[in-house]
C-alpha positions in Angstrom: 0.0 -0.1 0.1 1.3 3.5 -0.9 0.7 6.6 1.0 1.1 10.3 0.2 0.0 13.8 1.3 -1.9 15.9 -1.2 -3.5 19.3 -1.1 -7.3 19.1 -1.4 -10.4 18.5 -0.1 -12.7 15.6 0.4 -15.1 17.1 -2.1 -13.1 16.9 -5.0 -10.9 14.0 -4.7 -11.0 11.5 -6.9 -10.5 8.0 -5.6 -12.7 4.8 -4.7 -13.4 5.7 -1.4 -13.4 8.6 1.3 -13.0 7.9 4.8 -14.3 10.2 7.5 -14.2 9.6 11.2 -17.1 10.4 13.8 -17.0 10.8 17.2 -19.8 9.0 19.3 -22.9 11.5 20.5 -22.5 13.5 17.2 -26.0 15.2 16.4 -24.7 17.1 13.7 -22.1 16.3 11.1 -19.2 18.9 11.1 -15.7 20.0 9.4 -15.5 17.8 6.4 -18.2 15.5 7.1 -20.6 18.5 6.9 -19.3 19.2 3.6 -19.8 15.6 2.2 -23.0 15.5 4.2 -24.3 18.7 2.3 -23.2 17.1 -1.1 -24.9 13.8 -0.3 -28.3 15.6 0.5 -27.9 15.1 4.2 -27.4 11.3 3.9 -24.8 11.2 7.2 -27.3 13.2 9.1 -30.2 11.2 8.2 -28.2 8.0 9.5 -27.4 9.8 12.7 -31.2 10.7 13.2 -32.2 7.2 12.6 -29.7 5.4 15.1 -27.7 3.9 12.2 -24.9 5.8 12.6 -23.8 6.5 16.3 -20.0 7.0 16.0 -19.0 3.9 18.3 -15.5 2.6 18.3 -14.9 0.4 15.3 -18.3 1.1 13.6 -18.5 1.4 10.2 -20.8 2.9 7.8 -20.6 2.6 4.0 -22.6 5.0 2.0 -22.7 5.1 -1.8 -22.2 8.7 -3.4 -24.3 7.7 -6.5 -22.2 10.1 -8.4 -22.7 13.0 -6.4 -18.9 13.0 -5.4 -15.8 12.0 -7.5 -15.3 9.0 -4.7 -17.5 6.3 -5.0 -18.2 5.6 -1.7 -18.1 7.2 1.4 -17.0 5.5 4.8 -17.9 7.1 8.2 -15.4 5.1 10.8 -16.4 5.5 14.6 -14.1 6.7 17.1 -16.4 6.2 20.4 -16.9 9.2 23.0 -14.6 12.3 22.3 -13.1 12.5 25.9 -12.1 9.0 25.7 -10.3 9.5 22.6 -6.6 8.4 22.2 -4.5 7.3 19.3 -5.1 3.9 19.4 -8.7 4.7 18.5 -7.8 6.0 15.5 -5.5 3.0 14.7 -8.3 0.6 15.3 -10.9 2.7 13.1 -8.5 2.9 10.1 -8.0 -1.0 10.6 -11.8 -1.6 10.8 -12.3 0.9 7.5 -9.7 -0.6 5.4 -10.9 -4.4 5.6 -14.6 -2.7 5.1 -13.1 -0.9 1.7 -12.0 -4.1 0.7 -15.3 -5.7 0.8 -16.5 -3.1 -1.7 -13.5 -3.9 -3.9 -11.9 -0.7 -3.3 -8.2 0.2 -4.4 -7.7 3.7 -3.8 -8.9 5.5 -0.6 -8.5 9.3 0.8 -9.0 10.5 4.4 -8.5 13.5 6.4 -6.4 14.3 10.0 -8.1 17.6 10.8 -11.2 16.6 12.8 -9.1 14.0 14.8 -6.0 15.8 15.5 -7.6 18.8 16.8 -6.7 19.3 20.4 -5.7 15.7 20.8 -2.8 14.4 19.0 -0.3 16.1 16.8 -0.2 15.5 13.0 3.0 13.3 12.9 1.3 10.9 15.2 -2.0 11.1 13.6 -0.7 10.5 10.4 1.8 7.7 11.7 -1.5 6.2 13.4 -3.5 6.0 10.0 -0.8 4.5 8.3 -0.2 1.5 10.9 -3.9 1.0 11.1 -4.4 0.6 7.2 -1.4 -1.6 7.0 -1.8 -3.7 10.2 -5.6 -4.1 9.5 -5.4 -5.1 6.1 -2.7 -7.8 6.9 -3.3 -11.6 5.6 -1.0 -14.4 5.8 -1.7 -16.3 2.4 1.6 -17.8 1.6 0.6 -21.3 1.4 -2.8 -21.1 -0.2 -3.0 -21.9 -3.7 -6.4 -20.1 -4.4 -6.1 -16.8 -5.3 -7.9 -14.3 -3.8 -10.9 -12.4 -5.7 -11.0 -9.3 -3.6 -8.9 -6.2 -4.3 -6.3 -4.7 -2.3 -6.0 -0.9 -1.4 -3.0 0.0 -3.2 -3.4 4.0 -2.3 -4.2 6.2 0.4 -4.4 9.6 0.2 -4.1 11.9 3.3 -5.8 15.3 2.3 -4.6 18.4 4.0 -5.1 22.1 3.6 -2.4 23.7 5.6 0.9 23.3 3.9 2.7 24.2 6.9 1.8 20.4 8.5 2.5 18.5 5.0 6.5 17.8 6.0 4.7 16.8 9.4 2.3 14.5 8.1 5.1 13.0 5.6 7.3 12.3 8.4 4.5 10.6 10.1 3.8 8.4 7.1 7.5 7.3 6.9 7.4 6.7 10.6 4.0 4.4 10.3 5.5 2.8 7.2 8.4 1.5 8.9 6.7 0.5 12.2 4.0 -1.2 10.3 6.7 -3.4 8.3 8.5 -4.3 11.4 5.2 -5.5 12.8 4.3 -7.4 9.5 7.8 -9.0 9.7 7.1 -10.5 13.2 3.4 -11.6 12.3 4.8 -13.6 9.3 7.4 -15.1 11.3 5.1 -16.2 13.9 2.2 -17.4 11.6 4.8 -19.6 9.4 4.7 -23.1 10.3 7.4 -24.7 12.1 8.8 -26.8 9.0 9.6 -23.3 7.7 10.9 -21.2 10.3 13.1 -23.4 11.8 16.1 -21.8 14.1 18.3 -21.4 10.5 15.7 -19.5 9.3 15.2 -17.4 12.0 18.9 -16.8 11.9 18.7 -16.0 8.0 15.8 -13.6 8.4 18.2 -12.0 11.4 21.1 -11.7 8.5 18.4 -10.3 6.0 17.3 -7.7 8.7 20.9 -6.8 9.5 22.1 -6.1 5.7 19.0 -4.2 5.0 19.6 -1.7 7.7 23.1 -1.8 8.3 23.1 -3.8 11.7 26.0 -6.1 12.9 25.3 -9.6 13.0 26.7 -12.5 14.8 25.4 -16.1 14.9 26.3 -18.9 17.1 26.5 -22.5 16.3 26.6 -25.4 18.8 30.1 -25.3 18.7 30.5 -21.8 20.0 27.5 -22.3 22.4 29.5 -24.8 23.9 32.5 -22.8 24.1 30.1 -19.8 25.7 29.1 -22.8 28.3 25.6 -22.4 27.3 24.1 -25.6 28.9 20.5 -24.5 29.8 20.0 -23.7 26.2 21.8 -26.7 24.9 20.0 -29.2 26.9 16.8 -28.1 25.5 18.3 -28.3 21.9 19.8 -31.8 22.3 16.1 -33.5 21.5 15.9 -31.8 17.9 17.8 -32.7 14.7 17.4 -28.7 13.8 21.0 -27.3 14.7 20.3 -24.7 17.5 21.2 -20.9 16.7 22.4 -18.0 19.1 21.5 -14.5 17.4 22.9 -11.4 18.1 21.9 -8.3 16.3 23.6 -4.9 17.1 22.6 -1.3 16.0 24.8 1.7 16.6 22.9 4.8 16.5 24.9 6.7 19.0 28.7 7.0 18.9 28.9 9.3 21.9 28.4 6.4 24.6 29.6 2.7 24.7 26.5 1.3 26.3 23.5 -0.4 24.8 20.3 -1.5 25.8 19.4 -5.1 25.4 16.1 -6.7 23.8 16.1 -10.5 24.2 13.6 -12.5 22.9 12.6 -16.4 23.2 13.4 -18.4 20.1 11.3 -21.4 20.6 10.5 -22.1 16.8 8.4 -25.5 18.0 7.7 -26.3 21.5 6.1 -29.7 21.9 6.8 -29.5 25.7 9.8 -32.1 25.3 9.1 -35.4 27.5 6.7 -33.4 29.4 4.5 -33.5 26.3 1.9 -31.1 25.9 -1.7 -32.0 25.3 -2.8 -32.2 21.5 -5.0 -29.1 21.9 -3.5 -26.3 20.5 -0.2 -27.7 20.0 0.0 -26.3 16.6 0.2 -22.9 18.0 3.1 -23.4 19.4 5.0 -23.0 16.1 4.5 -19.5 17.8 6.5 -20.1 20.6 9.6 -18.1 18.9 7.1 -14.7 19.2 9.7 -13.0 21.6 12.4 -13.7 19.1 10.8 -12.5 16.0 9.5 -9.1 17.6 13.3 -8.2 18.8 14.6 -8.9 15.3 11.7 -6.9 13.8 12.0 -4.1 16.2 15.8 -3.4 15.9 15.6 -3.3 12.2 13.2 -0.8 12.4 15.0 1.1 15.1 18.0 1.4 12.9 15.5 2.5 10.0 14.3 5.0 11.8 17.8 6.2 12.6 17.1 6.8 16.2 20.1 8.0 18.5 20.5 5.0 20.4 22.6 1.7 20.7 20.5 -1.5 20.8 21.5 -5.2 20.8 18.8 -7.8 20.0 19.6 -11.5 21.5 17.5 -14.5 20.4 18.5 -18.1 21.5 16.8 -20.1 19.0 16.0 -24.0 19.0 13.1 -26.6 19.0 11.8 -28.7 22.2 11.2 -32.0 21.2 10.9 -35.6 22.6 13.5 -37.1 20.6 16.1 -40.1 22.0 18.3 -37.3 23.1 15.9 -35.4 24.8 16.3 -33.6 27.9 14.8 -35.6 30.6 12.7 -34.7 33.9 15.3 -34.7 36.7 18.6 -33.9 34.9 20.5 -31.1 36.1 21.9 -28.2 33.8 24.8 -25.5 34.0 23.7 -22.2 32.5 26.9 -19.8 31.3 26.6 -17.9 34.6 27.6 -21.0 36.4 24.3 -21.4 37.8 23.0 -25.3 37.9 19.3 -25.7 37.4 17.0 -29.1 38.0 14.8 -29.5 35.4 11.5 -30.8 36.8 9.7 -30.1 33.8 11.1 -30.0 30.5 8.1 -28.1 29.3 9.5 -25.2 31.4 12.0 -24.4 28.6 11.7 -21.1 27.4 13.4 -20.1 30.7 16.2 -22.2 30.2 17.1 -20.5 26.7 16.3 -17.1 28.3 19.0 -18.0 31.3 21.9 -18.1 28.7 20.8 -15.4 26.7 20.5 -13.1 29.8 23.8 -14.4 31.1 25.4 -13.3 28.0 23.9 -9.6 28.0 25.0 -9.3 31.6 28.6 -10.6 30.6 28.5 -8.1 27.6 27.3 -5.3 30.0 24.4 -4.7 28.3 21.9 -2.6 30.3 18.9 -2.2 30.5 17.4 -5.5 29.3 13.9 -5.8 28.1 12.8 -9.4 27.5 9.8 -11.0 25.6 8.9 -14.5 25.9 5.5 -16.3 25.2 6.7 -17.6 28.8 3.7 -19.1 30.7 0.0 -20.0 30.3 -0.3 -19.0 33.8 0.0 -15.5 32.8 -2.6 -15.8 30.4 -5.1 -17.2 32.8 -4.5 -14.4 35.3 -4.6 -11.4 32.8 -6.8 -12.8 29.9 -6.3 -12.4 26.3 -5.1 -8.6 26.0 -2.5 -8.0 28.3 1.2 -9.1 28.6 2.7 -9.5 32.0 5.5 -7.0 33.2 7.8 -8.0 35.8 11.1 -6.0 36.7 13.7 -5.2 39.0 13.7 -1.4 38.4 11.0 0.6 38.6 12.1 3.4 36.3 12.8 1.3 33.6 9.4 -0.2 34.0 7.6 2.8 34.3 9.4 3.4 30.6 8.5 0.1 29.1 4.6 0.9 30.6 4.7 4.5 29.0 6.1 2.9 25.6 3.4 0.5 25.7 0.7 2.6 26.3 1.8 4.9 23.4 1.9 1.8 21.2 -1.3 0.8 22.0 -0.1 -2.5 23.7 -1.6 -3.5 26.8 0.8 -4.2 29.8 0.2 -4.9 33.4 2.6 -5.2 35.8 2.9 -8.2 38.2 4.6 -8.4 41.6 8.3 -10.2 42.3 7.7 -11.2 45.9 10.9 -12.5 47.6 8.8 -14.8 49.5 7.7 -16.8 46.4 11.7 -17.5 45.8 11.2 -20.6 48.0 9.3 -22.0 45.4 12.2 -22.4 42.8 14.4 -23.8 45.6 16.0 -27.1 44.2 17.3 -30.2 46.6 20.1 -30.9 44.1 20.7 -27.9 42.2 21.1 -24.3 42.7 17.4 -23.8 41.5 14.6 -25.8 39.6 12.6 -24.5 36.6 9.5 -24.9 38.0 7.9 -23.6 40.8 4.7 -25.2 40.5 1.3 -24.3 39.3 0.1 -21.6 41.5 1.8 -18.1 40.7 3.4 -19.6 37.6 4.1 -16.5 36.0 5.6 -14.8 39.2 7.7 -17.9 39.6 8.9 -17.8 36.2 10.1 -14.0 36.4 12.1 -14.9 39.8 13.7 -17.8 38.0 14.8 -15.4 35.3 15.6 -12.8 38.0 18.5 -15.3 39.1 20.3 -14.4 35.7 20.2 -10.7 35.8 22.0 -9.9 38.8 21.8 -5.9 39.5 21.4 -5.2 35.9 18.2 -3.0 35.4 15.6 -5.6 33.7 12.0 -6.1 32.6 10.7 -9.2 31.6 7.4 -9.0 29.4 5.5 -12.5 29.4 3.5 -12.0 26.2 2.1 -15.5 26.2 -1.7 -14.2 26.0 -1.5 -11.6 23.1 1.0 -13.1 20.9 -2.1 -14.4 19.2 -5.6 -13.2 18.6 -8.6 -15.5 17.8 -10.3 -12.6 16.2 -10.2 -9.9 13.8 -10.7 -6.4 15.3 -9.2 -3.2 14.7 -5.5 -3.8 13.8 -5.6 -7.4 14.7 -6.1 -9.7 12.3 -6.5 -13.5 13.4 -3.4 -15.2 13.9 0.0 -13.5 14.8 -0.5 -10.1 16.4 3.6 -8.9 16.5 2.8 -7.8 20.1 5.7 -6.1 21.4 7.1 -4.9 18.3 5.6 -1.1 18.7 6.4 -1.1 22.1 10.4 -2.0 22.0 10.3 0.7 19.2 8.3 3.4 21.3 10.9 2.6 24.1 13.8 3.3 22.1 12.4 6.3 20.9 11.6 7.6 24.7 15.2 6.9 25.2 16.6 8.2 22.5 14.8 11.6 23.2 16.0 11.7 26.9 19.4 12.1 25.9 
């Protein structure tokens, strides 16, 4: 989809459809909507009067112009109550709008920012949100379908702006929106890929391509190099699979004035069967997406480089499969992580934290700080917070607050959970320094406490994205399947930290 800003108005623009936004409770159309309403013989006003058009969030109303405007259709997208408006409402409205226009075989559309921008957000933020809404809302994963889709895709969206002083701000927002959206789509594509396509080696190849495209440094460790680094926890998980494990490190140097780098670590389980502690068959196919955290950090660092943010970032992905092969890790075995800690494996399905133990230890050893890790780590977090929220755990409240702020700006929901000292007892082992599962109760917390053992005093935030990494329905910018959750939060965090310098 191509985006551009043009001088013009909704009454004269030639395209398949004009997209208007409306707040809930509006009695009489105003601004551009009033101009269109008058041209259509009060069609919008009549729909408001009859209650067919209320302006509720994600509500869509399509009106045929019957030749009264150059555009064939007018689409009115609801934004909800004006006092509750935020930038995410605009993203989701645009997501609903582009899917509706696809049903009407539209190839081009136009919209304006004036009515939504005024008093709420600036033109750059609004333009970026429009682009993100359109791109992410129209996303489809059809790589493995052989039947051709008969519906047309929107090829072009025009943002109309009469104020020439705002045009450069809008162009900046369009550029930002395209970069961020492309990153989210990369993560979605990776997670949606079947596990026979998205192997650890393929993840490593995508990391190399991302590095080449965006001028990143890349290191891919193989099994032998991991053995030299004494990554016994990661290698223990990997030994049941015939697919070779990979330890992926991407580095972006955007600030030459400092040597320090923030770290993004993503769990890269390209398929998780549970190992010897085999999962039940229901929903096991979703475990092709257990590498969502890894996909997110690869996509995010690429976007941060493309945006040329003044910050240094290191992205780390420990990638392997967890399978019940003849050489697979067995319950009761003891592994040694690269920081020297020994781990009793009481449950081979608690394998993600084993990968992260070595990845966190590596980051600490390299002096990377602060660290944010993302992992589809526990079903317990999904049970605790439902489908929409990721759990946030931290040993440093300042870093946690910045991540929370970033998530809010990105429209990705985070909820902070505690790390009580008393719960560390649940992870105690009789035969090793720590065991890899604290049991059923408080499972998301004990998993986070396990990870904390490998960060020391380094400021650290853990995001458990087990719930929001997939969506079982299509709504707003979400499309059934992988969501790319976390990409926009990490980019937003990098923006916040780069501006604070």
